[in-house]
C-alpha positions, 0 to 999 in steps of 0.5 A: 500500500502507498505511504500516507502523508499525514503531516507536511513532508520534511522535503516540502519547503514553503516560500511566500506568505499564505494569507487565508481570507476569513470571509464565509465560504472563503476559497483556497485553491491548491494547484500541484505542479510539475514542469508547469506551463507559463499559463500557471502564472496567468491562472494564479493571477486571475484567481487572486484577483477573485479574492482567492488564496492560492497554494501551489505545490512544486512537486520536484520540478527541474531548475528550468521551471523555477522562473515560473514559480518565482513569478507565482511566488509573488502572488501565492504560497509555493510549497516545494518537494525537493524530488518528484513525489507524485500528485497524491503526495503533493495534494496531501502536502497542500491539504496539511498546509491548509489545515495548519494555516487556514480557518476550519470553514474554508472551501478548498478547490484542487485544480491542475496546473496545465491550463485545463481548468479555467478561472470561471470553472474554478470559481463555479466549483468552489461556490457549489460546495454546500454540505460539509460532507459533499465533494463537488466535481467539475465534470467535463462534457463529451461532445463531437470534439472529444477524441474517440479514445477519450470518449471510449475511456470515459464511457468505460469508467462511467459504466464500471463506476456505476456498477462498483459504487452505485452512482453515475458520474459524468467525469471520473477523471477530473482534477477540479474538485471542491470540498470544505476543510472538514474533509481534510482528515479523511482525505489525508488517509486516502492511499495513493501517491500519484494519479491513482489518489484521485480515483481512490478518493472517488471510490472511497467516497462511495464507500464512506458515504461522502456525497458526490456532486457534479457541476458542468465545466468547459472542456479544454484539450492540451496537446494529444493528451496521451496521459489521459488515455492511459489514465482512463484505462488505469482508472477503469482497472482501479474501479473494477478492482473491487468487483474482480476481487468480489468475483474471485472470492465468489469463485472460491466460495462457489467451488467450496459450495459446489463441492459440498453440494455435490458430495451431499447430493450423492450422499442423499441419493445413496441413502434416500434422503427426502428433499435431498437437493434442498438439504444439500443446498442449505448445508453447502451454502452455510459453509460457503457463506461463512468463508465468503463473508470473511473473504469479502470483509477482509479483502474486497470491501476492506472493512476493518470494523469489528464483525458486529457491524456487518456479520448480522446484516450479512447473515440476514442478507445471506438468508434472504439470498439463500431462500431465493436461491433455494426456491429457484433451484428446487423449482428448476430441479422439480420441473426436470432440470439437471441439478448440477446445471441448475446450480450453476445457472442460479449462482450466476443469476445471484452474483450481481444481486449479492455484490450490489447488496453487500456493497450497499447494505452489509459493508456500508460504512455509514459514519460520515468522515467529517463528523465528530 
C-alpha cells in the first residue's frame, strides 16, 4: 500500500506568505505542479484577483521551471518537494498546509496546473460546495470534439463506476474538485501517491458515504493528451478492482459450495434422503457463506470494523439470498432440470444481486468522515 502523508513532508519547503481570507465560504485553491506551463502564472493571477488564496505545490520540478514559480511566488504560497513525489503526495502536502494555516470553514478547490481548468470553472466549483460532507466535481462534457479514445475511456469508467459504487458520474477523471476543510482528515488517509489518489478518493467516497456532486465545466484539450488515455484505462482497472476481487472470492466460495453440494447430493441419493437437493443446498451454502463473508470483509470491501457491524446484516442478507436461491433451484430441479446445471445457472443469476447488496447494505460504512 502507498505511504500516507499525514503531516507536511520534511522535503516540502514553503516560500511566500499564505494569507487565508476569513470571509464565509472563503476559497483556497491548491494547484500541484510539475514542469508547469507559463499559463500557471496567468491562472494564479486571475484567481487572486477573485479574492482567492492560492497554494501551489512544486512537486520536484527541474531548475528550468523555477522562473515560473518565482513569478507565482509573488502572488501565492509555493510549497516545494525537493524530488518528484507524485500528485497524491503533493495534494496531501497542500491539504496539511491548509489545515495548519487556514480557518476550519474554508472551501478548498484542487485544480491542475496545465491550463485545463479555467478561472470561471474554478470559481463555479468552489461556490457549489454546500454540505460539509459533499465533494463537488467539475465534470467535463463529451461532445463531437472529444477524441474517440477519450470518449471510449470515459464511457468505460462511467459504466464500471456505476456498477462498483452505485452512482453515475459524468467525469471520473477530473482534477477540479471542491470540498470544505472538514474533509481534510479523511482525505489525508486516502492511499495513493500519484494519479491513482484521485480515483481512490472517488471510490472511497462511495464507500464512506461522502456525497458526490457534479457541476458542468468547459472542456479544454492540451496537446494529444496521451496521459489521459492511459489514465482512463488505469482508472477503469482501479474501479473494477473491487468487483474482480468480489468475483474471485465468489469463485472460491462457489467451488467450496459446489463441492459440498455435490458430495451431499450423492450422499442423499445413496441413502434416500427426502428433499435431498434442498438439504444439500442449505448445508453447502452455510459453509460457503461463512468463508465468503470473511473473504469479502477482509479483502474486497476492506472493512476493518469489528464483525458486529456487518456479520448480522450479512447473515440476514445471506438468508434472504439463500431462500431465493433455494426456491429457484428446487423449482428448476422439480420441473426436470439437471441439478448440477441448475446450480450453476442460479449462482450466476445471484452474483450481481449479492455484490450490489453487500456493497450497499452489509459493508456500508455509514459514519460520515467529517463528523465528530
